[in-house]
C-alpha positions as CSV (number, residue, x, y, z in Angstrom):
1,M,122.5,30.4,233.1
2,R,123.4,27.0,232.4
3,I,124.3,25.6,228.9
4,V,122.5,22.4,228.8
5,T,120.9,19.8,226.0
6,A,117.8,20.4,224.6
7,A,116.3,17.7,226.4
8,E,117.9,19.0,229.8
9,A,116.3,22.7,229.2
10,V,112.8,21.2,228.9
11,A,113.3,18.8,231.7
12,G,111.6,21.3,234.5
13,I,108.4,21.7,232.6
14,R,105.2,20.0,234.0
15,S,101.9,18.7,233.4
16,G,99.8,21.8,234.1
17,D,102.4,24.5,233.5
18,Q,101.8,27.4,230.6
19,V,104.4,27.8,228.3
20,Y,104.7,30.9,225.8
21,V,106.5,30.1,222.7
22,H,108.8,33.2,220.3
23,G,107.0,33.9,217.2
24,A,106.8,34.0,213.7
25,S,109.9,33.3,211.8
26,A,111.6,33.3,215.8
27,T,110.2,30.1,216.2
28,P,112.6,28.3,218.9
29,S,112.0,25.0,216.6
30,V,115.0,22.7,218.7
31,L,113.1,23.7,222.0
32,L,110.0,23.5,220.7
33,D,110.5,19.6,219.2
34,A,112.5,18.6,222.5
35,L,109.3,19.4,224.7
36,V,107.0,17.7,222.0
37,A,109.3,14.8,222.6
38,R,108.2,14.3,226.4
39,A,104.6,14.4,225.5
40,P,104.0,11.0,227.2
41,E,104.9,12.2,230.2
42,L,103.0,15.4,230.1
43,R,99.2,16.3,230.6
44,N,97.7,19.7,229.4
45,V,100.6,21.4,229.5
46,G,99.2,25.2,227.9
47,M,101.2,26.5,224.9
48,I,100.4,30.2,224.3
49,H,102.1,32.6,221.2
50,L,101.0,34.2,218.5
51,H,101.7,32.9,215.0
52,I,104.5,30.6,214.4
53,E,106.2,29.0,212.0
54,G,107.0,25.5,211.4
55,P,105.1,22.7,211.4
56,G,104.1,23.1,215.0
57,P,104.4,19.8,216.3
58,H,102.5,20.5,219.2
59,L,99.4,20.8,217.6
60,A,99.3,17.2,216.0
61,P,95.7,15.2,217.3
62,N,97.4,12.8,218.5
63,L,99.0,15.4,221.4
64,A,95.8,16.9,222.6
65,G,95.9,15.5,225.8
66,S,99.9,16.7,226.1
67,F,99.2,20.4,225.0
68,R,96.2,22.6,225.2
69,H,97.2,25.6,222.6
70,M,95.8,29.1,223.5
71,A,96.4,31.1,220.2
72,L,96.7,34.5,220.1
73,F,96.6,34.7,216.5
74,I,96.1,32.0,214.9
75,G,98.6,30.8,212.2
76,P,98.0,28.2,209.3
77,N,99.2,25.2,211.3
78,A,96.7,26.2,214.3
79,R,93.1,26.2,212.0
80,Q,92.8,22.4,212.2
81,A,93.4,22.3,215.5
82,I,91.2,25.2,215.9
83,A,88.6,23.7,214.3
84,D,88.4,20.4,216.3
85,G,88.4,21.8,219.1
86,R,91.7,20.8,220.0
87,A,93.0,24.3,220.7
88,E,91.4,27.6,221.8
89,Y,91.6,31.2,220.5
90,I,91.9,34.3,223.0
91,P,90.8,37.6,220.9
92,A,93.0,40.5,222.0
93,F,94.4,43.5,219.9
94,L,98.3,43.0,219.4
95,S,99.0,45.8,221.6
96,D,97.3,44.6,224.5
97,V,99.0,41.4,224.6
98,P,101.8,42.1,227.0
99,R,99.0,43.3,229.5
100,L,97.9,39.7,229.4
101,F,101.0,38.3,230.6
102,L,102.2,41.7,232.9
103,G,99.0,41.7,234.2
104,G,98.8,38.1,235.5
105,H,95.9,37.5,233.1
106,L,97.6,34.7,231.3
107,P,100.7,33.3,234.2
108,L,103.4,31.6,232.3
109,D,105.4,29.2,234.0
110,A,108.2,29.0,231.3
111,V,109.0,31.0,227.8
112,L,110.7,29.2,225.2
113,I,113.0,32.3,223.2
114,N,115.3,32.4,219.8
115,V,117.9,34.5,220.6
116,T,121.5,35.4,219.2
117,P,124.4,34.2,221.8
118,P,125.6,36.7,224.5
119,D,127.8,39.6,223.1
120,A,130.3,41.1,225.1
121,H,128.6,42.8,227.4
122,G,126.2,39.6,227.9
123,F,123.1,40.6,225.7
124,C,121.3,38.7,223.1
125,S,119.5,40.2,220.6
126,L,115.6,38.7,220.2
127,G,116.3,38.5,216.4
128,T,113.6,38.6,214.1
129,S,110.6,38.7,216.5
130,V,110.4,40.9,219.8
131,D,106.6,40.9,219.6
132,A,105.2,40.0,223.2
133,V,108.5,38.2,224.4
134,L,109.9,41.0,226.7
135,A,106.7,40.8,228.6
136,A,106.4,37.0,228.7
137,L,110.0,36.3,229.7
138,R,109.6,39.1,232.4
139,S,106.2,37.9,234.0
140,A,107.9,33.8,233.5
141,T,109.3,31.6,236.2
142,T,111.6,30.1,233.9
143,V,113.4,31.6,230.8
144,I,114.6,29.0,228.3
145,A,116.8,30.1,225.1
146,Q,118.2,29.0,222.3
147,F,121.8,30.7,221.7
148,N,121.4,30.7,217.6
149,A,124.4,31.7,215.7
150,A,122.5,31.5,212.7
151,M,119.7,34.6,214.2
152,P,120.5,38.0,213.0
153,R,121.3,40.3,215.8
154,T,118.8,42.9,215.8
155,L,118.9,46.7,217.5
156,G,116.4,48.9,219.4
157,D,114.5,47.1,222.1
158,A,115.4,43.9,221.1
159,F,117.7,42.4,223.9
160,V,118.0,40.1,226.8
161,H,120.5,40.0,229.5
162,S,121.7,36.4,229.4
163,S,121.5,36.9,233.5
164,E,117.8,36.7,232.7
165,I,117.9,33.3,231.4
166,D,117.8,30.2,233.2
167,F,118.7,27.3,230.6
168,A,120.5,27.7,227.0
169,V,121.2,25.3,224.1
170,E,123.7,26.3,221.4
171,V,122.4,25.9,218.1
172,E,122.6,27.0,214.2
173,V,119.2,27.3,212.8
174,P,118.3,30.2,210.4
175,P,115.2,31.9,211.0
176,Y,112.2,30.4,209.3
177,A,112.1,32.1,205.4
178,H,108.9,33.1,204.0
179,D,108.8,33.8,200.4
180,D,106.7,36.4,198.8
181,P,103.5,35.1,197.1
182,P,103.5,35.7,193.4
183,I,101.1,38.7,192.5
184,G,98.3,38.2,189.9
185,D,96.5,41.0,188.1
186,V,94.1,41.5,190.9
187,E,96.7,42.0,193.4
188,R,98.6,44.7,191.7
189,R,95.1,46.6,190.3
190,I,94.5,46.7,194.2
191,G,98.1,47.8,194.8
192,E,97.9,51.0,192.4
193,F,95.1,52.1,194.0
194,V,96.4,51.9,197.5
195,A,99.6,53.5,196.3
196,D,97.5,56.3,194.4
197,L,96.2,57.2,198.0
198,V,99.9,57.3,199.6
199,P,101.4,61.1,199.8
200,D,105.1,61.6,199.8
201,G,106.6,61.3,203.5
202,A,103.7,59.1,204.3
203,T,104.7,56.9,207.3
204,L,103.4,52.9,206.5
205,Q,102.0,50.4,208.2
206,M,102.2,46.9,205.6
207,G,101.3,43.5,206.6
208,I,102.7,40.4,204.5
209,G,100.9,38.5,201.4
210,A,100.6,39.5,197.4
211,I,98.7,42.8,198.2
212,P,101.4,44.3,200.4
213,S,103.9,43.4,198.0
214,A,102.1,44.9,195.2
215,V,101.5,48.2,196.9
216,G,105.3,48.0,197.2
217,L,105.7,47.8,193.6
218,A,103.2,50.3,193.0
219,L,105.3,52.8,195.2
220,R,108.2,53.2,193.0
221,D,107.7,57.0,192.3
222,K,106.9,58.0,195.6
223,R,109.9,59.8,198.2
224,D,110.4,59.8,201.5
225,L,108.6,57.0,202.8
226,G,108.8,55.9,206.4
227,V,108.0,52.7,208.0
228,H,106.0,52.1,211.8
229,T,104.5,48.8,211.2
230,E,104.0,45.5,213.8
231,M,105.8,43.6,210.8
232,F,107.5,43.9,207.8
233,T,108.9,41.8,204.7
234,D,111.3,41.7,201.4
235,V,108.7,44.6,200.2
236,V,110.6,47.3,202.5
237,V,114.0,46.2,201.5
238,D,113.2,46.9,197.9
239,L,111.8,50.1,198.5
240,V,114.5,51.3,201.3
241,E,117.2,50.3,198.0
242,A,115.6,51.9,195.7
243,G,115.7,55.1,198.0
244,V,111.8,55.5,198.1
245,I,111.6,54.5,202.2
246,T,114.1,57.0,204.1
247,G,112.1,58.0,207.1
248,A,113.1,61.4,206.3
249,R,110.2,62.9,207.6
250,K,108.6,61.0,210.2
251,E,107.9,62.8,213.5
252,R,109.2,59.9,216.0
253,N,112.4,57.7,215.0
254,R,113.1,59.5,212.2
255,G,115.1,57.7,210.0
256,K,114.2,54.5,211.6
257,L,112.3,51.2,210.2
258,V,110.6,50.5,213.2
259,T,108.6,47.4,213.6
260,A,107.6,44.2,215.7
261,F,108.8,41.5,214.2
262,M,109.8,40.6,210.2
263,M,108.5,37.4,207.9
264,G,110.6,37.2,204.6
265,T,113.6,35.8,203.1
266,Q,117.2,35.2,204.0
267,R,118.0,38.3,202.2
268,L,115.8,40.0,204.5
269,Y,117.4,38.7,207.4
270,R,120.8,39.7,206.2
271,F,119.5,43.4,205.9
272,V,118.4,43.7,209.2
273,D,121.8,41.8,210.8
274,D,123.4,44.7,212.8
275,N,121.4,47.5,211.0
276,P,121.2,50.7,212.8
277,M,118.2,51.6,210.4
278,V,116.3,48.8,211.6
279,E,114.5,49.5,215.3
280,M,113.0,46.8,217.2
281,R,110.1,47.5,219.3
282,P,107.0,45.7,221.4
283,V,104.0,45.2,220.3
284,D,102.8,47.5,222.9
285,Y,104.9,50.3,221.4
286,T,104.9,49.4,217.4
287,N,100.6,49.1,218.4
288,D,100.0,52.1,220.6
289,T,97.6,54.0,218.9
290,A,98.8,57.0,221.2
291,V,102.1,56.7,219.0
292,I,100.5,55.7,215.6
293,R,98.6,58.8,215.6
294,Q,101.6,61.3,215.7
295,F,102.8,60.7,212.7
296,S,101.3,62.9,209.9
297,R,99.9,61.2,206.9
298,M,100.2,57.6,208.9
299,T,98.9,55.0,206.2
300,A,97.7,52.0,207.3
301,I,97.1,49.0,204.9
302,N,94.9,46.1,206.0
303,S,93.1,43.2,204.6
304,A,90.0,41.6,205.4
305,I,88.0,38.1,204.8
306,A,85.1,40.1,203.9
307,V,83.2,43.7,204.2
308,D,79.3,44.0,204.4
309,L,77.4,46.7,203.0
310,T,77.4,49.0,206.0
311,G,81.4,48.6,206.1
312,Q,82.2,46.4,209.2
313,V,85.0,44.2,208.4
314,S,85.5,40.5,209.1
315,A,89.0,39.7,209.2
316,D,89.7,36.7,212.1
317,S,87.3,34.1,210.7
318,I,85.0,32.8,208.1
319,G,81.4,32.8,209.6
320,Y,82.3,30.6,212.6
321,R,85.4,29.1,211.6
322,L,88.1,31.0,213.3
323,Y,91.0,31.8,211.0
324,S,93.4,34.2,212.1
325,G,93.2,36.8,214.8
326,V,92.3,40.1,216.0
327,G,95.9,41.0,215.4
328,G,97.0,44.4,215.5
329,Q,94.3,45.6,212.3
330,M,92.2,47.8,215.0
331,D,95.2,49.5,216.4
332,F,96.5,51.1,213.3
333,I,92.8,51.7,211.6
334,R,92.0,53.8,214.6
335,G,95.8,55.5,215.0
336,A,95.8,56.2,211.7
337,A,92.8,57.8,211.2
338,L,93.3,60.1,214.3
339,A,96.5,60.9,212.6
340,E,96.8,64.4,210.8
341,E,96.3,63.6,207.0
342,G,96.1,59.6,208.1
343,R,94.6,57.0,205.9
344,A,93.5,54.2,207.3
345,I,92.7,51.3,204.3
346,I,91.1,48.0,203.6
347,A,92.1,46.2,200.9
348,L,91.1,43.2,199.3
349,P,90.0,41.3,196.2
350,S,86.1,41.8,195.4
351,T,85.7,37.5,195.4
352,A,86.9,34.5,197.0
353,G,86.4,31.0,195.3
354,D,87.5,31.5,192.2
355,G,85.0,34.1,191.4
356,K,82.1,32.4,192.9
357,V,81.4,34.2,196.2
358,S,81.7,38.2,196.5
359,R,83.7,39.5,199.3
360,I,81.5,42.6,199.6
361,T,78.4,41.3,201.1
362,A,74.9,42.7,202.1
363,S,75.4,41.2,205.7
364,L,78.3,39.2,207.0
365,A,78.0,35.5,207.4
366,A,76.5,34.2,210.8
367,G,79.4,33.7,213.2
368,S,81.6,36.1,211.1
369,G,83.5,38.2,214.0
370,V,83.9,42.1,213.4
371,V,87.1,43.1,213.7
372,T,87.0,46.6,212.2
373,T,83.5,48.0,213.3
374,R,81.1,50.5,210.6
375,A,82.5,53.5,213.4
376,H,86.1,52.9,212.6
377,V,86.0,52.2,209.0
378,R,87.4,54.6,206.7
379,T,88.6,53.6,203.1
380,I,87.7,50.2,201.1
381,V,89.7,49.2,198.2
382,T,89.4,46.6,195.5
383,E,90.6,45.6,192.1
384,W,87.4,47.8,191.1
385,G,88.4,51.0,193.0
386,V,88.3,52.8,196.1
387,A,85.3,53.6,198.5
388,E,85.2,56.1,201.0
389,L,83.2,55.5,203.9
390,F,84.0,58.2,206.3
391,G,80.8,60.4,207.0
392,K,78.6,58.4,204.7
393,S,75.1,56.8,205.9
394,I,74.8,53.2,205.6
395,Q,72.9,54.1,202.2
396,Q,75.5,56.0,201.0
397,R,78.0,53.5,202.0
398,A,76.3,50.7,200.8
399,W,76.0,52.2,197.3
400,E,80.0,52.6,198.1
401,L,80.5,49.1,198.4
402,I,78.4,48.0,195.7
403,A,80.6,50.1,193.5
404,I,83.6,48.3,193.9
405,A,82.4,45.2,194.2
406,H,82.6,42.8,191.2
407,P,80.3,43.4,188.5
408,D,79.1,40.0,188.7
409,F,77.4,40.2,192.1
410,R,76.1,44.3,191.4
411,D,72.7,43.4,190.5
412,E,72.2,41.4,193.5
413,L,74.0,43.6,196.2
414,T,71.6,46.4,195.1
415,A,68.6,44.2,195.4
416,Q,69.4,43.2,198.5
417,A,70.4,46.9,199.5
418,R,67.1,48.1,198.4
419,T,65.1,45.3,200.4
420,A,67.7,45.9,203.5
421,F,68.3,49.6,203.7
422,R,65.4,51.0,201.7
423,I,67.4,52.4,198.7
């Protein structure tokens, strides 16, 4: 392992190489900027990553010939590149991403990671994001690291030894922060409906955004909740400090907050730093259905773009427009459904476009991706209530979903259902 400048660290990346970039708040911005600075001399470098924070400089339109992004999850900074055809999307369950590297389906020439400086034993922590990095760096020819003095030292399966690193750059750049979005009346009502479905002792999976934040606010009277999730935010810190989350009843990793990555404020990053309560694990563990189903009262809370009257859930595209990714929704929906007393929830506002578009639809828009199938879906929640779909016929599902659609659209949906499903 050699300590070098950022320019020297990325100097060996060549045209046609494939590079994996550490994701979410751990995006290695110094290395990424150094690689982009070489754009004039590079052609068709494959940039593979899940969601990354920051500007994503390799996604700039004028660099399309130098870098070709292949998204395993489409973050906001990649959406325009995907829409323009300057980047590609690889649909995959989050739990399967490590296999893409280890199985040689996505061969890697280099990996860019953002880690703590080596400890007395030579180990570096992957900090705020383990995601699929361990599989990536064990598959790549060259491992290039930021030794980041500002990265929190997280524990669990979160370490890489300095002997596995080829080049390192010493930096002090805090992980990207992400503030909780404001919670409106719609999100608050959804949060209250969802919280009513969460029993004491449940193990939670929640994502990021206003709805998970609202759910967190509504869980304050619960007891002994646990966390087994692919990611968490400041909401988890709030509930730990309130004594709501203890993990005392978890069947596995009892007392631990298990996650693959995190996104939040610097308060969150201070909380996880060297905290034995936090156990980082790769996504092929956190999102393994065989693991998830072992938690009794496992409660998975996910969102969607639209749900049709048969229960099909679109979550990665708006029609033909690719928007996010498959991610871990199906991993957790299926795992929670198979768990004893498990609960698989899709929560979404009933409308979009300032109330002009119903997100409960007679049929999904042409081109929409079905992330959760009608056979996998269990519980749908909007601000108007809860629809229980498991064991229901198509006709029964239509009535359940119309009842939680916005009142402005219920007559239209009823007419469409009568024609489509003969009800």
